[in-house]
N, CA and C of each residue as an Amber inpcrd file, in Angstrom:
protein
   738
  85.3930000  99.5950000 111.8190000  84.9150000 100.0280000 110.5130000
  84.9130000 101.5510000 110.4220000  85.3520000 102.0860000 109.2890000
  85.3010000 103.5250000 109.0810000  83.8670000 103.9640000 108.8300000
  83.6260000 105.2470000 109.0330000  82.2990000 105.8200000 108.8040000
  82.4100000 106.8850000 107.7330000  81.6170000 106.7670000 106.6770000
  81.6260000 107.7740000 105.6180000  80.6990000 108.9090000 106.0080000
  81.2640000 110.1270000 106.0920000  80.4980000 111.2860000 106.5080000
  79.9990000 112.0940000 105.3210000  80.7120000 112.0160000 104.2130000
  80.3540000 112.7050000 102.9760000  81.0910000 111.9980000 101.8530000
  80.9200000 112.4830000 100.6240000  81.5390000 111.8100000  99.4800000
  83.0550000 111.6910000  99.6310000  83.6810000 112.6970000 100.2260000
  85.1450000 112.6800000 100.3540000  85.5920000 112.8360000 101.8040000
  84.7330000 112.4410000 102.7430000  85.0680000 112.6140000 104.1580000
  84.7200000 111.3360000 104.9160000  85.6960000 110.8550000 105.7250000
  85.5000000 109.6230000 106.4680000  86.0080000 109.7750000 107.9010000
  85.3650000 109.0920000 108.8010000  85.8410000 108.9910000 110.1790000
  86.5340000 107.6330000 110.3120000  87.8320000 107.6550000 110.6330000
  88.6270000 106.4290000 110.6110000  89.4170000 106.2830000 111.9120000
  89.8500000 105.0570000 112.1870000  90.5930000 104.7580000 113.4070000
  92.0910000 104.7430000 113.1500000  92.8490000 105.2090000 114.1380000
  94.3020000 105.0690000 114.1190000  94.6370000 103.6140000 114.4410000
  95.3990000 102.9540000 113.5620000  95.7060000 101.5380000 113.7710000
  97.1770000 101.2740000 114.0930000  98.0540000 102.2280000 113.7620000
  99.4790000 101.9830000 114.0110000 100.2320000 103.3060000 113.9250000
 101.3000000 103.4290000 114.6910000 102.2380000 104.5670000 114.5470000
 103.6280000 104.0590000 114.8620000 104.6020000 104.6200000 114.1680000
 105.9770000 104.1590000 114.3520000 106.9410000 105.2160000 113.8250000
 108.1430000 105.2240000 114.3720000 109.1690000 106.1710000 113.9500000
 109.7160000 105.7610000 112.5910000 109.9270000 106.7550000 111.7210000
 110.5300000 106.4970000 110.4150000 111.8390000 107.2590000 110.2460000
 112.1810000 108.1070000 111.2070000 113.4500000 108.8390000 111.2280000
 113.5230000 109.5640000 112.5660000 114.6400000 110.2130000 112.8210000
 114.7780000 110.9780000 114.0500000 113.7310000 112.0870000 114.0800000
 112.9140000 112.1210000 115.1480000 111.8800000 113.1330000 115.3350000
 110.8300000 113.1160000 114.2140000 110.6360000 111.9640000 113.6140000
 109.6700000 111.8310000 112.5200000 108.8810000 110.5520000 112.7170000
 107.5580000 110.6390000 112.6100000 106.7020000 109.4930000 112.8930000
 105.6690000 109.3110000 111.7900000 105.3680000 108.0500000 111.4980000
 104.3090000 107.7070000 110.5530000 103.0720000 107.2580000 111.3240000
 101.9010000 107.5680000 110.7720000 100.6200000 107.2180000 111.3750000
  99.7730000 106.4970000 110.3250000  99.3530000 105.3020000 110.6600000
  98.5080000 104.5240000 109.7550000  97.0820000 104.4870000 110.2830000
  96.1540000 104.7670000 109.3820000  94.7240000 104.7470000 109.6990000
  94.0470000 103.6680000 108.8590000  92.8980000 103.2150000 109.3220000
  92.1540000 102.2480000 108.5150000  91.7640000 102.9020000 107.1940000
  91.6970000 102.0950000 106.1500000  91.4130000 102.5990000 104.8070000
  89.9670000 102.2950000 104.4270000  89.1540000 103.3240000 104.2340000
  87.7640000 103.0900000 103.8280000  87.7000000 102.3770000 102.4740000
  86.7340000 101.5060000 102.3040000  86.6230000 100.7510000 101.0570000
  86.3850000 101.6540000  99.8530000  85.8070000 102.8150000 100.0830000
  85.4970000 103.7270000  98.9780000  86.5890000 104.7580000  98.7300000
  87.6920000 104.6650000  99.4690000  88.7360000 105.6930000  99.3730000
  89.6490000 105.4040000  98.1860000  89.6460000 106.2990000  97.2120000
  90.4580000 106.1630000  96.0010000  91.2670000 107.4350000  95.8260000
  92.5460000 107.2970000  95.4910000  93.3890000 108.4780000  95.3040000
  94.4830000 108.1690000  94.2970000  95.1620000 109.2200000  93.8710000
  96.3220000 109.0760000  92.9930000  97.5700000 109.3930000  93.8110000
  98.6240000 108.5980000  93.6810000  99.8560000 108.8730000  94.4230000
 100.3380000 110.3030000  94.1780000 100.6820000 110.9740000  95.2700000
 101.0800000 112.3710000  95.2020000 100.0330000 113.3100000  95.7650000
  98.8200000 112.8020000  95.9800000  97.7610000 113.6510000  96.5200000
  97.8620000 113.7490000  98.0500000  96.9970000 114.5980000  98.6290000
  97.0300000 114.8230000 100.0700000  95.6290000 114.7570000 100.6630000
  95.5870000 114.6840000 101.9870000  94.3270000 114.6830000 102.7280000
  94.4210000 115.7000000 103.8620000  93.2710000 116.0330000 104.4280000
  93.2310000 116.8220000 105.6550000  92.7980000 115.9090000 106.7920000
  93.5560000 115.9420000 107.8850000  93.2510000 115.1390000 109.0680000
  92.7750000 116.0770000 110.1670000  91.6020000 115.7940000 110.7320000
  91.0350000 116.6050000 111.8070000  90.9000000 115.7570000 113.0610000
  91.4270000 116.2590000 114.1770000  91.2960000 115.5780000 115.4600000
  89.8930000 115.7970000 116.0160000  89.3620000 114.7790000 116.6830000
  88.0280000 114.8650000 117.2850000  88.1640000 115.0480000 118.7960000
  87.6210000 116.1450000 119.2970000  87.6230000 116.4160000 120.7410000
  89.0010000 116.2760000 121.3790000  90.0060000 116.9760000 120.8310000
  91.3410000 116.8770000 121.4250000  91.3760000 117.4810000 122.8300000
  92.2740000 116.9710000 123.6490000  92.4040000 117.4640000 125.0150000
  92.9890000 118.8670000 125.0470000  93.7760000 119.2140000 124.0450000
  94.3300000 120.5700000 123.9580000  94.3110000 121.0200000 122.5100000
  94.3010000 122.3270000 122.3360000  94.3440000 122.9020000 120.9970000
  95.1190000 124.2050000 121.0820000  95.4060000 124.7900000 119.9350000
  96.1000000 126.0780000 119.9150000  95.6270000 126.8710000 118.7040000
  96.2950000 127.9930000 118.4380000  95.8390000 128.8950000 117.3830000
  95.8990000 128.2660000 115.9890000  96.6990000 127.2210000 115.8330000
  96.8000000 126.5680000 114.5310000  95.6290000 125.6420000 114.2480000
  94.8100000 125.3520000 115.2560000  93.6070000 124.5730000 115.0380000
  93.8080000 123.0750000 115.1260000  92.7320000 122.3390000 114.8760000
  92.7000000 120.8920000 115.0660000  92.8250000 120.1000000 113.7710000
  93.1620000 120.7630000 112.6760000  93.2780000 120.0720000 111.3910000
  94.6170000 120.4070000 110.7340000  95.1530000 119.4380000 110.0160000
  96.3880000 119.6310000 109.2520000  96.2580000 118.8950000 107.9190000
  96.9610000 119.4120000 106.9310000  97.0290000 118.7690000 105.6210000
  98.3040000 117.9370000 105.5530000  98.1690000 116.6860000 105.0950000
  99.2990000 115.7840000 104.9600000  99.2560000 115.1080000 103.5920000
 100.4100000 114.9770000 102.9690000 100.4830000 114.1410000 101.7770000
 100.3010000 112.6900000 102.1610000  99.6780000 111.9370000 101.2890000
  99.5070000 110.5060000 101.5110000 100.8270000 109.8000000 101.2360000
 101.3150000 109.0600000 102.2070000 102.5740000 108.3400000 102.0450000
 102.3610000 106.9100000 101.5720000 101.1440000 106.3980000 101.6770000
 100.8800000 105.0330000 101.2270000 100.5980000 104.9870000  99.7400000
 100.8450000 103.8370000  99.1460000 100.4830000 103.6050000  97.7520000
  99.0640000 103.0620000  97.6730000  98.3950000 103.2040000  96.5250000
  96.9920000 102.7710000  96.4340000  96.7710000 101.3020000  96.7500000
  97.7480000 100.4420000  96.4790000  97.5320000  99.0090000  96.7160000
  97.7100000  98.6170000  98.1810000  98.2200000  99.5070000  99.0240000
  98.3810000  99.1940000 100.4340000  97.0430000  99.3310000 101.1560000
  96.8430000  98.5120000 102.1930000  95.5250000  98.4230000 102.8270000
  95.3750000  99.3510000 104.0230000  96.0140000 100.4860000 103.9820000
  95.9080000 101.4880000 105.0400000  96.1040000 102.8640000 104.4300000
  95.7350000 103.8770000 105.1850000  96.0280000 105.2760000 104.8420000
  97.1550000 105.7180000 105.7670000  98.2350000 106.2630000 105.2000000
  99.3820000 106.6220000 106.0260000  99.8530000 108.0420000 105.7320000
 100.1690000 108.7610000 106.8120000 100.8240000 110.0590000 106.7120000
 102.0600000 110.0060000 107.6090000 102.9850000 110.9210000 107.3720000
 104.1770000 111.0010000 108.2230000 104.5160000 112.4670000 108.4340000
 105.0850000 112.7690000 109.5940000 105.3360000 114.1670000 109.9190000
 106.4950000 114.3180000 110.8780000 107.1720000 115.4610000 110.7920000
 108.1370000 115.8390000 111.8100000 107.3740000 116.1550000 113.0940000
 107.9740000 115.8910000 114.2290000 107.2910000 116.0540000 115.5040000
 107.5900000 117.4230000 116.1190000 106.9800000 118.4500000 115.5650000
 107.0920000 119.7850000 116.1630000 106.2920000 119.8420000 117.4590000
 106.6380000 120.7890000 118.3100000 105.9770000 120.9130000 119.6070000
 104.7460000 121.8030000 119.4760000 103.6830000 121.2400000 118.8990000
 102.4010000 121.9340000 118.7870000 101.3320000 121.0600000 119.4300000
 100.2010000 121.6620000 119.7460000  99.1130000 120.9060000 120.3540000
  98.6660000 119.7650000 119.4440000  98.5500000 120.0270000 118.1480000
  98.1070000 118.9990000 117.2110000  99.0680000 117.8160000 117.2110000
 100.3640000 118.1060000 117.1020000 101.3400000 117.0220000 117.0420000
 101.3930000 116.2520000 118.3620000 101.2630000 116.9340000 119.4750000
 101.2540000 116.2250000 120.7680000 100.0490000 115.2960000 120.8630000
  98.8880000 115.7920000 120.4440000  97.6880000 114.9620000 120.4820000
  97.8310000 113.7400000 119.5700000  98.3770000 113.9540000 118.3850000
  98.5260000 112.8640000 117.4290000  99.4620000 111.7850000 117.9800000
 100.5290000 112.2140000 118.6400000 101.4680000 111.2500000 119.2190000
 100.8790000 110.4760000 120.3870000  99.9910000 111.1040000 121.1500000
  99.5220000 110.5200000 122.3980000  98.1760000 109.8070000 122.2870000
  97.4320000 110.0160000 121.2160000  96.1130000 109.3980000 121.1320000
  96.2480000 107.8730000 121.0980000  95.3600000 107.1630000 121.7600000
  95.4530000 105.7010000 121.7900000  95.0950000 105.0800000 120.4470000
  95.6770000 103.9260000 120.1740000  95.2710000 103.1930000 118.9810000
  93.7810000 102.8910000 119.0830000  93.0870000 103.0410000 117.9720000
  91.6390000 102.8910000 117.9590000  90.8920000 104.2000000 118.0490000
  91.6010000 105.2720000 118.4630000  90.9740000 106.5930000 118.4790000
  90.6650000 107.0250000 117.0480000  89.6510000 107.8680000 116.8910000
  89.1850000 108.2250000 115.5620000  89.5360000 109.6620000 115.1900000
  89.7780000 109.8600000 113.9130000  89.9790000 111.1860000 113.3280000
  89.0970000 111.2690000 112.0890000  88.9260000 112.4770000 111.5730000
  88.2130000 112.6700000 110.3140000  89.2370000 112.9380000 109.2200000
  89.1150000 112.1940000 108.1410000  89.9950000 112.3360000 106.9860000
  89.1660000 112.8750000 105.8260000  89.6250000 113.9760000 105.2310000
  88.9090000 114.5790000 104.1070000  89.8280000 114.6600000 102.8980000
  89.3480000 114.2480000 101.7540000  90.1310000 114.2820000 100.5320000
  89.8760000 113.0170000  99.7180000  90.7140000 112.7540000  98.7140000
  92.0090000 113.3890000  98.4660000  91.8870000 114.6500000  97.6200000
  92.9900000 115.4330000  97.6340000  93.1010000 116.6260000  96.8200000
  94.5240000 116.7050000  96.2880000  94.7310000 117.6130000  95.3420000
  96.0800000 117.8910000  94.8630000  96.4160000 117.2290000  93.5440000
  97.3640000 117.8430000  92.8410000  97.7160000 117.3660000  91.5040000
  99.1800000 117.0620000  91.3040000  99.9380000 116.8260000  92.4010000
 101.3540000 116.4900000  92.2470000 101.4650000 114.9960000  91.9460000
 101.0350000 114.6020000  90.7640000 100.9870000 113.1980000  90.3910000
 101.8950000 112.9320000  89.1980000 102.3190000 111.6970000  89.0660000
 103.2570000 111.3300000  88.0100000 102.6210000 111.5330000  86.6350000
 103.3710000 112.1560000  85.7330000 102.8730000 112.3840000  84.3760000
 102.6200000 111.0490000  83.6630000 101.7700000 111.0660000  82.6730000
 101.3500000 109.8360000  82.0040000 102.3400000 109.3440000  80.9510000
 103.0630000 110.2370000  80.3200000 103.9500000 109.8670000  79.2200000
 105.1990000 109.1720000  79.7530000 105.2510000 107.8550000  79.6360000
 106.3760000 107.0860000  80.1610000 107.6570000 107.3130000  79.3760000
 107.5680000 107.9740000  78.2290000 108.7590000 108.2900000  77.4670000
 109.5570000 109.4440000  78.0530000 108.9530000 110.1690000  78.9980000
 109.6480000 111.2670000  79.6600000 110.0710000 110.8220000  81.0610000
 111.3230000 111.0710000  81.4080000 111.8170000 110.7140000  82.7340000
 111.1960000 111.6220000  83.7890000 111.1420000 111.1350000  85.0210000
 110.7010000 111.9270000  86.1690000 111.8890000 112.1000000  87.0970000
 112.2190000 113.3610000  87.4120000 113.3320000 113.6590000  88.3020000
 112.7750000 114.3750000  89.5190000 112.9030000 113.7430000  90.6870000
 112.3820000 114.2730000  91.9320000 113.5140000 114.9070000  92.7310000
 113.3140000 116.1510000  93.1410000 114.2370000 116.8530000  94.0360000
 113.4860000 117.0020000  95.3590000 113.9260000 116.2580000  96.3530000
 113.1390000 116.0820000  97.5690000 113.9370000 116.5410000  98.7800000
 113.2940000 117.2940000  99.6580000 113.9210000 117.7070000 100.9050000
 113.1360000 117.2090000 102.0910000 113.7840000 116.4810000 102.9960000
 113.1880000 116.0880000 104.2640000 111.8750000 115.3500000 104.1400000
 110.8750000 115.8130000 104.8930000 109.5950000 115.1220000 104.9620000
 108.8120000 115.2510000 103.6610000 109.3060000 116.0260000 102.7190000
 108.7150000 116.0700000 101.3820000 108.7460000 114.7270000 100.6760000
 109.4100000 113.7570000 101.2700000 109.4900000 112.4240000 100.6660000
 108.1660000 111.6650000 100.7350000 107.2240000 112.1020000 101.5570000
 106.0100000 111.3040000 101.7490000 105.2230000 111.0650000 100.4530000
 104.8950000 112.0840000  99.6450000 104.1730000 111.7770000  98.4100000
 105.0320000 111.0120000  97.4170000 106.3460000 111.1900000  97.4990000
 107.2440000 110.4950000  96.5880000 107.2580000 108.9960000  96.8910000
 107.2090000 108.6350000  98.1850000 107.1070000 107.2150000  98.5280000
 105.8910000 106.5950000  97.8590000 104.7590000 107.2700000  97.9210000
 103.5360000 106.7610000  97.3080000 103.7150000 106.5470000  95.8080000
 104.3030000 107.5120000  95.1460000 104.5160000 107.4260000  93.6940000
 105.4680000 106.2860000  93.3510000 106.5530000 106.1540000  94.1090000
 107.5560000 105.1270000  93.8100000 107.0130000 103.7230000  94.0390000
 106.2700000 103.5240000  95.1360000 105.7200000 102.1990000  95.3790000
 104.6920000 101.8100000  94.3230000 103.9050000 102.7730000  93.8920000
 102.9460000 102.4740000  92.8220000 103.6710000 102.1080000  91.5310000
 104.7540000 102.8470000  91.2070000 105.4990000 102.5740000  89.9770000
 106.0860000 101.1720000  89.9940000 106.6260000 100.7550000  91.1510000
 107.1860000  99.4140000  91.2590000 106.0960000  98.3530000  91.1950000
 104.9840000  98.5880000  91.8900000 103.8910000  97.6080000  91.9610000
 103.2590000  97.3790000  90.5910000 103.0920000  98.4670000  89.8260000
 102.4320000  98.3710000  88.5250000 103.4280000  98.2280000  87.3760000
 104.7100000  98.1560000  87.7070000 105.7750000  97.9940000  86.7090000
 105.6950000  99.0740000  85.6230000 105.5710000 100.3190000  86.0640000
 105.5310000 101.4350000  85.1210000 106.8710000 101.5730000  84.4170000
 106.8350000 102.0560000  83.1870000 108.0500000 102.1370000  82.3750000
 108.8190000 103.4440000  82.5630000 108.2910000 104.3830000  83.3320000
 108.9600000 105.6630000  83.5380000 110.3560000 105.4580000  84.1490000
 111.3440000 106.2110000  83.6600000 112.6170000 106.3050000  84.3680000
 112.4520000 107.3000000  85.5110000 112.8510000 106.8940000  86.7110000
 112.6250000 107.6900000  87.9150000 113.9570000 107.9360000  88.6160000
 114.2620000 109.2040000  88.8590000 115.4600000 109.5930000  89.5970000
 115.0080000 110.3940000  90.8150000 115.4520000 109.9990000  92.0010000
 115.0500000 110.6940000  93.2240000 116.2960000 111.1970000  93.9420000
 116.4690000 112.5180000  93.9620000 117.5190000 113.1780000  94.7340000
 116.8990000 113.5650000  96.0690000 117.4000000 112.9700000  97.1520000
 116.7430000 113.0580000  98.4610000 117.7090000 113.6780000  99.4610000
 117.4680000 114.9530000  99.8320000 118.3660000 115.7100000 100.6970000
 117.8720000 115.7420000 102.1360000 118.7830000 115.4440000 103.0650000
 118.5440000 115.5470000 104.5010000 119.8310000 116.0180000 105.1580000
 119.7360000 116.4200000 106.4350000 120.9470000 116.8060000 107.1450000
 121.8310000 115.5900000 107.4100000 121.2220000 114.5120000 107.9140000
 121.9570000 113.2990000 108.2690000 121.1250000 112.0870000 107.8560000
 121.7260000 110.9250000 107.7040000 120.9370000 109.7330000 107.3900000
 119.8470000 109.4630000 108.4190000 120.1210000 109.7880000 109.6820000
 119.1260000 109.5580000 110.7300000 117.8710000 110.4040000 110.5430000
 117.9800000 111.4850000 109.7720000 116.8410000 112.3750000 109.5430000
 116.0090000 111.9730000 108.3270000 116.4660000 110.9970000 107.5640000
 115.8660000 110.6670000 106.2670000 114.7760000 109.6090000 106.4190000
 113.5350000 110.0390000 106.3890000 112.4100000 109.1110000 106.5270000
 112.3640000 108.1350000 105.3590000 112.0970000 106.8690000 105.6680000
 111.9280000 105.7980000 104.6880000 113.1910000 105.5210000 103.8650000
 114.3630000 105.9590000 104.3270000 115.5750000 105.8410000 103.5180000
 115.8900000 104.3870000 103.1680000 115.8510000 103.4910000 104.1470000
 116.1840000 102.0910000 103.8720000 115.1850000 101.4680000 102.8980000
 113.9160000 101.7690000 103.0900000 112.8900000 101.2190000 102.2050000
 113.0700000 101.7100000 100.7710000 113.3160000 102.9970000 100.6150000
 113.4580000 103.5510000  99.2690000 114.7390000 103.0870000  98.6070000
 115.7680000 102.8150000  99.4020000 117.0000000 102.2540000  98.8480000
 116.7450000 100.8390000  98.3370000 116.0850000 100.0190000  99.1420000
 115.8060000  98.6300000  98.7530000 114.8780000  98.5450000  97.5520000
 114.0300000  99.5420000  97.3630000 113.0620000  99.5170000  96.2690000
 113.7490000  99.4970000  94.9040000 114.9980000  99.9290000  94.8400000
 115.7400000  99.8990000  93.5790000 115.8970000  98.4700000  93.0620000
 115.9020000  97.4900000  93.9680000 116.0180000  96.0960000  93.5490000
 114.7540000  95.6010000  92.8610000 113.6250000  96.2510000  93.1480000
 112.3560000  95.8510000  92.5380000 112.0920000  96.5570000  91.2190000
 112.6500000  97.7420000  91.0450000 112.3510000  98.5460000  89.8570000
 113.6500000  98.9990000  89.1950000 114.0630000  98.3550000  88.1130000
 115.3110000  98.7240000  87.4440000 115.2770000 100.1040000  86.7890000
 114.0790000 100.6980000  86.6840000 113.9510000 102.0350000  86.0900000
 114.1170000 103.1540000  87.1110000 114.3430000 102.7880000  88.3600000
 114.3710000 103.7620000  89.4580000 115.7610000 103.8390000  90.0780000
 116.2040000 105.0920000  90.3320000 117.5050000 105.3150000  90.9690000
 117.3440000 106.3350000  92.0930000 117.8320000 105.9950000  93.2790000
 117.8110000 106.8990000  94.4310000 119.1960000 107.4850000  94.6460000
 119.2430000 108.8200000  94.7890000 120.4910000 109.5190000  95.0710000
 120.2980000 110.3210000  96.3560000 120.5680000 109.7210000  97.5270000
 120.4580000 110.4770000  98.7810000 121.6890000 111.3560000  98.9720000
 121.4640000 112.5430000  99.5350000 122.5820000 113.4400000  99.8330000
 122.3640000 114.0660000 101.2000000 123.4680000 114.2140000 101.9510000
 123.3960000 114.7260000 103.3090000 124.1230000 116.0650000 103.3930000
 123.4840000 117.0370000 104.0550000 123.9870000 118.4110000 104.0380000
 124.7820000 118.8030000 105.2680000 124.6900000 118.0230000 106.3610000
 125.3960000 118.3810000 107.6050000 126.7890000 117.7690000 107.5950000
 127.6290000 118.2500000 106.6940000 128.9400000 117.6290000 106.4700000
 129.7640000 117.4190000 107.7430000 129.8700000 118.3930000 108.6600000
 130.7100000 118.1710000 109.8470000 130.2010000 117.0550000 110.7460000
 128.9100000 116.7240000 110.6590000 128.3240000 115.7180000 111.5350000
 128.3250000 114.3190000 110.9260000 128.6940000 114.1970000 109.6540000
 128.6450000 112.9040000 108.9910000 129.8950000 112.0970000 109.3070000
 129.7180000 110.8260000 109.5100000 130.8520000 109.9440000 109.7700000
 131.3690000 109.3790000 108.4580000 132.5020000 108.7100000 108.5430000
 133.1070000 108.1320000 107.3440000 132.2840000 106.9750000 106.7930000
 131.2950000 106.4960000 107.5690000 130.4650000 105.4000000 107.0820000
 129.4930000 105.8510000 105.9890000 129.2330000 107.1670000 105.9010000
 128.3390000 107.6630000 104.8450000 129.1010000 107.7560000 103.5360000
 128.6960000 106.9580000 102.5620000 129.3970000 106.8900000 101.2830000
 128.6310000 107.5640000 100.1460000 127.4870000 108.1600000 100.4630000
 126.6880000 108.7970000  99.4210000 127.1130000 110.2220000  99.1490000
 126.2680000 110.9530000  98.4230000 126.5480000 112.3470000  98.1010000
 126.4770000 113.2060000  99.3600000 127.1680000 114.3390000  99.3010000
 127.1530000 115.2950000 100.3990000 126.8330000 116.6760000  99.8460000
 126.1160000 117.4660000 100.6290000 125.7820000 118.8190000 100.2200000
 124.3990000 118.9100000  99.6140000 124.0160000 120.1320000  99.2590000
 122.6960000 120.3740000  98.6870000 122.6300000 119.8660000  97.2480000
 121.4330000 119.6880000  96.7630000 121.2390000 119.2420000  95.3810000
 121.6490000 120.3750000  94.4400000 122.5280000 120.0910000  93.5050000
 123.0310000 121.0920000  92.5610000 122.8450000 120.5930000  91.1340000
 123.0050000 121.5170000  90.1770000 122.9170000 121.1170000  88.7720000
 124.0290000 120.1470000  88.4120000 125.2040000 120.3020000  89.0400000
 126.2990000 119.3660000  88.7820000 125.9530000 117.9680000  89.2780000
 125.2910000 117.8920000  90.4310000 124.8730000 116.5880000  90.9550000
 123.8510000 115.9440000  90.0270000 122.9160000 116.7560000  89.5170000
 121.9360000 116.2230000  88.5800000 122.6160000 115.6850000  87.3340000
 123.5240000 116.4520000  86.7740000 124.2100000 116.0300000  85.5520000
 124.9920000 114.7390000  85.7730000 125.5800000 114.5950000  86.9420000
 126.3840000 113.4090000  87.2680000 125.5620000 112.1350000  87.2430000
 124.3240000 112.2010000  87.7120000 123.5370000 110.9890000  87.9000000
 122.4410000 110.7620000  86.8650000 121.9890000 111.8190000  86.2150000
 120.8430000 111.6810000  85.3210000 121.2550000 111.2780000  83.9180000
 122.3600000 111.8120000  83.4490000 122.8410000 111.4340000  82.1290000
 121.9000000 111.8350000  81.0140000 121.4870000 110.8530000  80.2220000
 120.7160000 111.1350000  79.0100000 119.2170000 110.9470000  79.1960000
 118.7140000 111.2040000  80.3950000 117.2760000 111.0490000  80.6330000
 116.4800000 111.8940000  79.6440000 115.4650000 111.2870000  79.0490000
 114.7340000 111.9370000  77.9580000 113.6880000 112.9130000  78.4660000
 113.7600000 114.1550000  78.0010000 112.7230000 115.1740000  78.2310000
 112.1520000 115.1290000  79.6350000 112.9800000 115.2830000  80.6590000
 112.4930000 115.0540000  82.0200000 111.4600000 116.0750000  82.4950000
 110.5860000 115.5850000  83.3770000 109.6990000 116.4340000  84.1560000
 110.2570000 116.4400000  85.5740000 110.3970000 117.6430000  86.1540000
 110.9940000 117.7820000  87.4790000 109.9090000 117.9880000  88.5220000
 110.0440000 117.2770000  89.6390000 109.1280000 117.3980000  90.7670000
 109.9520000 117.8490000  91.9700000 109.6190000 119.0050000  92.5200000
 110.3830000 119.5730000  93.6300000 109.4720000 119.6190000  94.8490000
 109.8660000 118.8980000  95.9030000 109.0110000 118.7400000  97.0700000
 109.8440000 118.8680000  98.3350000 109.4430000 119.7580000  99.2520000
 110.1840000 119.9140000 100.4950000 109.8580000 121.2390000 101.1660000
 110.7080000 121.6820000 102.0940000 110.4840000 122.9630000 102.7660000
 110.4910000 124.1120000 101.7580000 109.7860000 125.2210000 102.0580000
 109.6790000 126.3200000 101.0930000 111.0180000 126.8470000 100.5900000
 111.9850000 127.0310000 101.4860000 113.2830000 127.5450000 101.0500000
 113.9700000 126.6150000 100.0820000 113.9150000 125.3240000 100.3500000
 114.5150000 124.3380000  99.4630000 113.8100000 124.3260000  98.1080000
 112.4700000 124.3820000  98.1390000 111.6950000 124.3520000  96.8900000
 112.0240000 125.5680000  96.0210000 112.0530000 126.7480000  96.6190000
 112.3450000 127.9550000  95.8470000 113.7670000 127.9370000  95.3050000
 114.7150000 127.4850000  96.1200000 116.1000000 127.4160000  95.6670000
 116.2780000 126.4130000  94.5470000 115.6120000 125.2740000  94.6370000
 115.7390000 124.2550000  93.5950000 115.1230000 124.7380000  92.2840000
 114.0010000 125.4310000  92.3680000 113.4000000 125.9570000  91.1420000
 114.3260000 126.9690000  90.4830000 114.9210000 127.8600000  91.2740000
 115.8600000 128.8290000  90.7130000 117.0420000 128.1220000  90.0730000
 117.5540000 127.0750000  90.7170000 118.6730000 126.3180000  90.1660000
 118.3020000 125.6800000  88.8330000 117.1110000 125.1120000  88.7540000
 116.6690000 124.4950000  87.5090000 116.4740000 125.5420000  86.4130000
 115.9040000 126.6900000  86.7760000 115.7380000 127.7650000  85.7900000
 117.0840000 128.2270000  85.2380000 118.0630000 128.3780000  86.1120000
 119.3970000 128.7930000  85.6640000 120.0270000 127.7430000  84.7550000
 119.6490000 126.5000000  84.9560000 120.1730000 125.4160000  84.1190000
 119.4040000 125.2750000  82.8080000 118.3990000 126.1450000  82.6190000
 117.6660000 126.1410000  81.3600000 116.3830000 125.3410000  81.3560000
 115.9220000 124.9010000  82.5200000 114.6780000 124.1420000  82.5940000
 113.5020000 125.1090000  82.6410000 112.5400000 124.9310000  81.7570000
 111.3710000 125.7960000  81.7020000 110.4060000 125.4620000  82.8410000
 109.7130000 126.4770000  83.3500000 108.7520000 126.2540000  84.4210000
 107.6590000 125.2680000  84.0340000 107.3630000 125.1420000  82.7440000
 106.3520000 124.1850000  82.3010000 106.7490000 122.7510000  82.6070000
 108.0420000 122.5160000  82.8170000 108.5380000 121.1690000  83.1010000
 108.8820000 120.9800000  84.5740000 108.4200000 121.9120000  85.4230000
 108.7050000 121.8360000  86.8580000 107.3860000 121.8330000  87.6280000
 107.2340000 120.8930000  88.5470000 106.0500000 120.8250000  89.4060000
 106.5080000 120.9570000  90.8550000 105.8390000 121.8160000  91.6000000
 106.3050000 122.1960000  92.9350000 105.2730000 121.8850000  94.0030000
 105.7730000 121.5070000  95.1920000 104.9190000 121.4340000  96.3590000
 105.7830000 121.6680000  97.5920000 105.4490000 122.7110000  98.3770000
 106.2610000 122.9760000  99.5810000 105.5430000 122.5140000 100.8290000
 106.3430000 122.1580000 101.8210000 105.8520000 121.6120000 103.0860000
 106.1680000 122.6030000 104.2020000 105.5260000 123.7430000 104.1760000
 105.7480000 124.7330000 105.2270000 105.1590000 124.2930000 106.5410000
 105.9220000 124.4890000 107.6420000 105.4120000 124.2170000 108.9670000
 105.4270000 122.7680000 109.3940000 106.0780000 121.8890000 108.6380000
 106.0740000 120.4790000 108.9960000 107.4470000 119.9830000 109.4050000
């Protein structure tokens, strides 16, 4: 059983961990009965009495990768060589952490008449998974386009799941693209290269009054915003979240 420490703080157990891509792992924690969030939000995870620590400290912020209807709290992260990441990988199932939140406003807009276009880089897919699963589960009417950039298919967390989700939601389209062209084999039949305005035009078509969500590493986020601005998209229609250090 989880322990509620404050209105938005809980002590919870690690119940499962598994690889979701090369050098990328998901961690599932028990879900407190009082824990309510909106897809796209994030939490802070604090390790309790870790065996090692470093200058970055014992807490990290992670976007929630689970949807509200799922019976667990899940985060996913690249496995950098830091004390926090080593501890997270090695802690036994049943070990406890403190989860604080949720926070953040990178949530799907309410007006279903406007399309949502996601420009996603790498592990930035975690909040997008939450949003997409909720949209499919609740049969939301929003048109959803997800441009998902990684170096190789092996680096793309949740790729198979997000591809299959298109069968559940006819309003959703996934456009994965891989940037490490020399390393790709002929078996990759999807897009290649970085997300560009030409790629958007090719796949989005007549999407009505879209709202753009840009999520990923800082360099990718800044470049995508500049690309959208050059294409005439106003900043009022762009929502950003960067994943520095992950």
